[in-house]
C-alpha positions in Angstrom: -75.9 31.0 -53.3 -76.5 27.6 -55.0 -74.3 24.7 -53.9 -72.7 22.9 -56.9 -70.4 19.9 -57.3 -67.5 20.1 -59.8 -65.2 17.2 -60.7 -61.6 17.1 -62.0 -60.1 14.0 -63.5 -56.4 13.1 -63.2 -54.5 10.1 -64.5 -51.5 8.2 -63.1 -49.8 4.8 -63.4 -48.8 2.7 -60.4 -47.9 -0.9 -59.5 -48.9 -2.9 -56.5 -49.4 -6.4 -55.1 -52.6 -7.0 -53.2 -51.8 -9.5 -50.5 -52.0 -10.0 -46.8 -48.4 -10.5 -45.4 -49.8 -12.6 -42.5 -50.9 -15.3 -45.0 -48.9 -17.7 -47.0 -48.7 -17.5 -50.8 -51.4 -20.2 -51.3 -54.0 -18.3 -49.2 -53.1 -15.0 -50.8 -53.6 -16.6 -54.3 -56.9 -18.1 -53.2 -58.3 -14.8 -51.9 -56.7 -12.2 -54.2 -56.0 -14.3 -57.3 -53.5 -12.8 -59.8 -53.5 -9.5 -57.9 -51.3 -11.3 -55.3 -48.6 -12.0 -57.9 -45.3 -11.7 -56.0 -43.8 -9.9 -59.1 -46.4 -7.1 -58.9 -48.7 -5.7 -61.5 -49.7 -2.2 -62.6 -52.7 -0.1 -63.6 -53.5 3.0 -65.5 -55.6 4.7 -62.8 -58.2 7.4 -63.4 -59.1 9.5 -60.4 -62.2 11.7 -60.3 -62.1 14.3 -57.5 -65.4 15.9 -56.8 -65.7 19.0 -54.6 -68.7 20.9 -53.5 -69.4 24.5 -52.4 -71.3 27.7 -53.1 -70.7 29.5 -56.3 -68.4 32.5 -56.0 -70.4 35.4 -57.3 -67.2 37.1 -58.7 -66.0 34.0 -60.7 -69.0 31.7 -61.0 -66.7 28.9 -59.7 -67.0 26.5 -56.8 -63.2 26.3 -57.0 -60.6 27.1 -59.6 -60.1 23.7 -61.3 -56.5 24.6 -62.0 -55.9 24.9 -58.3 -57.7 21.6 -57.7 -55.6 19.9 -60.3 -52.4 21.3 -58.7 -53.5 20.1 -55.2 -54.2 16.6 -56.5 -50.9 16.5 -58.4 -48.9 17.7 -55.3 -50.6 15.6 -52.6 -51.3 12.4 -54.6 -50.0 12.1 -58.1 -46.4 13.2 -57.3 -46.2 10.4 -54.7 -47.8 7.6 -56.7 -47.2 8.1 -60.5 -44.9 5.3 -61.8 -44.3 4.0 -58.3 -45.0 0.8 -56.4 -47.7 1.4 -53.9 -46.4 -1.3 -51.6 -42.8 -0.1 -51.4 -42.5 3.5 -52.5 -45.4 5.4 -51.1 -45.0 6.3 -47.4 -48.7 7.0 -46.8 -49.6 3.5 -48.1 -47.1 1.6 -45.9 -48.7 -1.1 -43.8 -52.0 -1.0 -45.8 -53.1 -3.7 -48.2 -53.2 -1.6 -51.4 -56.7 -2.7 -52.6 -58.6 0.0 -54.6 -60.8 0.4 -51.5 -57.9 1.1 -49.2 -56.1 3.3 -51.8 -59.1 5.6 -52.3 -59.5 6.1 -48.5 -55.8 7.0 -48.2 -56.1 9.5 -51.2 -59.1 11.1 -49.4 -57.0 11.5 -46.3 -54.3 13.2 -48.4 -56.8 15.7 -49.8 -59.2 16.4 -47.0 -58.5 19.6 -45.1 -56.4 21.1 -48.0 -59.2 22.7 -49.9 -60.1 26.4 -49.8 -62.5 27.7 -47.2 -66.1 26.8 -48.0 -65.2 24.0 -50.3 -65.6 20.4 -49.2 -64.4 17.1 -50.7 -67.6 15.4 -51.8 -66.5 12.2 -53.6 -63.6 10.3 -55.0 -64.0 7.9 -57.8 -61.0 5.7 -58.6 -61.0 3.6 -61.8 -58.4 0.8 -61.5 -59.4 -0.8 -64.8 -62.0 0.0 -67.4 -64.3 -2.5 -65.6 -63.5 -1.8 -62.0 -63.8 1.3 -59.9 -64.5 2.4 -56.3 -66.2 5.4 -54.9 -65.7 7.1 -51.5 -67.5 9.9 -49.9 -65.7 10.1 -46.6 -66.7 8.8 -43.3 
């Protein structure tokens, strides 16, 4: 059977402060700019979750997209939507919440929770309309 990739998009809002707690405010401002604002800032995130697998001959699906949406909502969105990534999301504790670190942690939340024969192929996380990160595991 052909192997196909399919992508589901989800949206959520979250706040964060990108800073290194081992540094003083001046160094954080120098490296992270306004993202190190001690009063936090927020984003309207767009997350694209791409899975890959063989087509099911009975449905024509790689995976039911409704099931993929429910998985992402349960394992990611429910934890982060309208929350502060630094203080309210247990699986982000101790991690500088850059987009790069955030997408890796999201991968860890989803990997291993897909149906048999379906693999997580790529995550694309848009933080702003001009900035996104991609991760393909590893």
